C-alpha positions in Angstrom: -18.3 -10.7 -45.4 -16.4 -12.7 -48.0 -14.9 -16.2 -47.9 -11.2 -16.3 -48.5 -8.1 -18.5 -48.1 -4.6 -17.1 -47.4 -1.9 -18.1 -49.7 1.9 -17.5 -49.2 4.4 -17.9 -52.0 7.6 -17.8 -50.0 8.6 -18.8 -46.5 8.1 -15.8 -44.3 6.6 -14.0 -47.2 3.4 -11.9 -47.3 0.1 -13.6 -47.2 -2.4 -12.9 -50.0 -6.2 -13.5 -50.0 -7.9 -15.5 -52.7 -11.4 -16.8 -53.2 -11.5 -20.6 -52.6 -14.2 -21.1 -55.2 -15.5 -24.7 -55.3 -12.1 -26.1 -54.1 -12.0 -27.9 -50.7 -8.7 -26.6 -49.4 -6.8 -27.6 -46.3 -3.9 -25.8 -44.5 -0.5 -26.7 -45.9 -1.9 -27.7 -49.4 -0.2 -26.4 -52.5 -2.4 -24.5 -54.9 -2.1 -22.8 -58.3 -3.3 -19.2 -58.5 -3.3 -16.4 -61.0 -1.3 -13.3 -59.9 0.0 -10.1 -61.5 3.1 -12.1 -62.4 1.1 -14.9 -64.0 0.4 -18.3 -62.7 2.1 -19.1 -59.3 2.2 -22.0 -56.9 1.7 -21.2 -53.2 0.8 -22.8 -49.9 -2.5 -22.4 -48.0 -1.5 -20.7 -44.7 -5.0 -19.4 -43.7 -7.8 -21.9 -43.8 -11.1 -20.9 -45.5 -12.9 -18.3 -43.4 -15.0 -15.2 -43.7 -13.4 -11.7 -43.4 -15.0 -8.2 -43.5 -15.1 -6.7 -47.0 -13.3 -3.6 -45.8 -10.2 -5.8 -45.1 -10.0 -6.9 -48.8 -8.7 -5.4 -52.0 -11.0 -6.2 -54.8 -11.3 -7.8 -57.2 -10.3 -11.0 -55.5 -8.9 -13.7 -57.7 -9.9 -17.3 -57.3 -7.7 -20.3 -56.6 -7.4 -22.0 -59.9 -6.8 -25.6 -58.6 -4.8 -27.7 -56.2 -1.3 -28.4 -57.3 -0.5 -31.8 -58.7 2.7 -33.9 -58.6 3.5 -32.7 -62.0 3.3 -29.1 -60.7 5.8 -29.9 -57.9 8.1 -31.5 -60.4 7.8 -28.4 -62.6 8.9 -26.3 -59.6 12.0 -28.5 -59.1 12.9 -28.0 -62.8 12.5 -24.2 -62.3 14.9 -24.3 -59.4 17.5 -26.2 -61.5 17.0 -23.6 -64.2 17.5 -20.8 -61.7 20.9 -22.1 -60.7 22.0 -22.1 -64.4 20.5 -18.6 -64.9 22.4 -17.4 -61.8 25.7 -18.5 -63.2 25.1 -17.1 -66.7 24.0 -13.8 -65.3 27.2 -13.5 -63.1 29.3 -14.1 -66.3 27.5 -11.4 -68.1 27.8 -9.0 -65.1 31.5 -9.6 -65.2 31.7 -9.2 -68.9 29.9 -5.8 -68.8 32.0 -4.7 -65.8 28.9 -3.7 -63.8 29.2 -2.8 -60.1 26.4 -5.0 -58.8 26.1 -8.1 -56.7 23.7 -10.8 -57.9 21.7 -12.2 -54.9 19.1 -14.5 -56.3 17.4 -15.6 -59.5 13.7 -16.6 -59.6 11.6 -18.1 -62.3 7.9 -17.4 -62.2 5.9 -20.7 -62.1 4.9 -20.5 -65.8 8.4 -19.4 -66.9 7.1 -16.3 -68.5 9.6 -14.2 -66.6 12.9 -14.5 -64.8 13.6 -12.0 -62.0 17.2 -11.3 -61.1 17.7 -9.7 -57.6 20.8 -7.7 -57.0 22.4 -5.2 -54.7 24.5 -2.2 -55.5 25.6 1.0 -53.7 24.8 3.1 -56.8 22.4 3.2 -59.7 23.3 0.6 -62.4 22.7 1.0 -66.1 21.9 -2.6 -66.9 20.1 -2.1 -70.3 22.7 -4.1 -72.2 22.7 -6.8 -69.6 19.0 -7.2 -70.0 19.3 -7.5 -73.8 22.0 -10.2 -73.4 19.9 -12.2 -70.8 16.7 -11.9 -73.0 18.6 -13.3 -76.0 19.9 -16.2 -73.9 16.7 -17.2 -72.1 14.2 -16.1 -74.7 11.7 -14.8 -72.1 10.9 -11.6 -70.2 13.7 -10.4 -67.9 13.4 -8.2 -64.8 16.3 -6.9 -62.8 15.3 -5.8 -59.4 17.6 -3.8 -57.1 17.1 -4.6 -53.4 18.5 -3.4 -50.1 20.8 -5.3 -47.7 17.9 -6.3 -45.4 16.1 -7.8 -48.4 19.4 -9.6 -49.3 19.6 -11.2 -45.8 16.0 -12.3 -46.1 16.5 -13.9 -49.5 19.8 -15.6 -48.6 19.2 -16.6 -45.0 21.7 -17.4 -42.3 22.4 -17.5 -38.6 22.2 -14.4 -36.5 24.3 -13.4 -33.5 21.8 -15.2 -31.2 22.7 -18.5 -32.9 19.3 -18.9 -34.5 18.1 -18.5 -38.1 17.3 -15.0 -39.2 13.9 -13.7 -38.1 13.3 -12.3 -41.5 13.7 -15.7 -43.2 11.7 -17.7 -40.6 8.6 -15.6 -39.6 8.8 -11.9 -40.4 6.7 -11.2 -43.4 7.7 -7.6 -43.7 10.3 -5.2 -42.2 9.3 -2.7 -39.6 11.3 0.4 -38.6 13.9 -0.1 -35.9 15.7 2.9 -34.2 18.7 3.4 -32.0 16.2 4.8 -29.4 14.9 1.3 -28.9 18.4 0.1 -28.0 18.8 3.0 -25.6 15.4 2.3 -24.0 16.5 -1.3 -23.2 19.9 -0.2 -21.7 21.8 -2.1 -24.4 25.3 -1.3 -25.5 25.3 1.2 -28.4 28.3 -0.5 -29.9 27.2 -1.1 -33.6 28.7 -4.6 -33.6 26.5 -5.5 -30.6 23.1 -4.3 -32.0 23.5 -4.8 -35.7 22.5 -7.9 -37.6 24.5 -9.7 -40.3 22.9 -7.3 -42.8 24.7 -4.4 -41.1 21.4 -2.7 -40.0 19.9 -2.5 -36.5 18.6 -6.0 -35.5 14.9 -6.5 -36.0 14.6 -8.1 -32.6 15.3 -4.7 -30.9 11.7 -3.9 -31.7 10.2 -7.0 -30.0 10.4 -5.8 -26.4 10.6 -2.0 -27.0 7.0 -1.4 -26.2 7.3 -3.4 -22.9 10.3 -1.3 -21.9 8.5 1.9 -22.8 5.5 0.9 -20.6 7.8 0.0 -17.7 9.7 3.3 -18.1 6.4 5.3 -17.8 6.0 3.8 -14.3 9.5 4.8 -13.3 10.7 8.2 -12.0 13.1 10.2 -14.2 16.8 10.6 -13.3 17.2 13.7 -11.1 13.7 13.4 -9.7 13.3 13.6 -5.9 12.0 10.4 -4.2 11.4 9.0 -0.8 12.9 5.6 0.1 12.9 3.4 3.2 16.4 5.0 4.0 15.2 8.5 3.5 14.9 11.1 0.8 17.2 11.1 -2.3 17.5 11.8 -6.0 17.2 9.2 -8.8 20.5 8.5 -10.4 19.6 5.7 -12.7 16.6 3.4 -13.5 16.5 -0.2 -14.7 13.2 -0.8 -16.5 13.9 -4.5 -17.0 14.5 -5.3 -13.3 12.2 -2.4 -12.1 14.9 -1.1 -9.8 16.0 2.5 -9.1 19.5 3.7 -8.1 19.0 6.6 -5.6 21.6 9.0 -4.2 20.5 9.5 -0.6 20.4 13.1 0.6 21.7 12.3 4.1 24.3 9.7 3.1 27.3 9.6 0.9 26.3 6.5 -1.1 24.0 5.3 -3.8 21.7 2.4 -3.3 19.3 0.4 -5.4 15.7 0.0 -4.4 12.8 -2.0 -5.9 10.2 0.3 -7.6 7.5 -0.6 -5.1 9.7 0.8 -2.2 10.2 4.2 -3.8 7.7 7.0 -3.6 7.8 10.0 -5.9 7.9 13.4 -4.1 5.2 15.7 -5.2 
């Protein structure tokens, strides 16, 4: 077992483990840590605890120290610099006539690198752009192409449900979502109804998919012969959410809905 704290660098971002060292750290505190990108500032989101060694990736780096007021002021300065860098990069993209959409600019905490996030439908030759940006900002430059779901996560917004995007509020990573999940929940397959602002299938389609799948396993299949309080019949349709079954009765010319508990499967 090893003692760790969990640090997150972005809201709804991934959580990384660090050794607390001699620091007495509390949830919500800002700390300075050493990462592959250099020094970064992050928030303690998992209090100090012990975790099995097999859950860790070694070597673990230690928390350097708690963040100070000067560190927080430094972050604010970085954000102001990011706005300036965003504008200059857009000007250079237009100058080079590149087919790319700039989404976000991010300074590392120590200002040793500036990361420019962009989207594009094709591969972009941005070598000359990098040279221009490096000559302007006098630091390391990284251009990172991202997908439309990542763009939505970075920019944020309001979804069709009227709430802030899940990906910007609590989802730390994207999981696969399929059209089968929408079908299993008897949802309209109209793309405008089941797609998010990013244009991809909504992440929330996955939330209840397992519950619907479990409920469906308890239900008879369409076409299956069943016994109801009104006699024998064949399943026309099932509603996993309400746990009801539409049955075409064999001795009657109508279809009726029955609760699951009133229907017996014929062996």
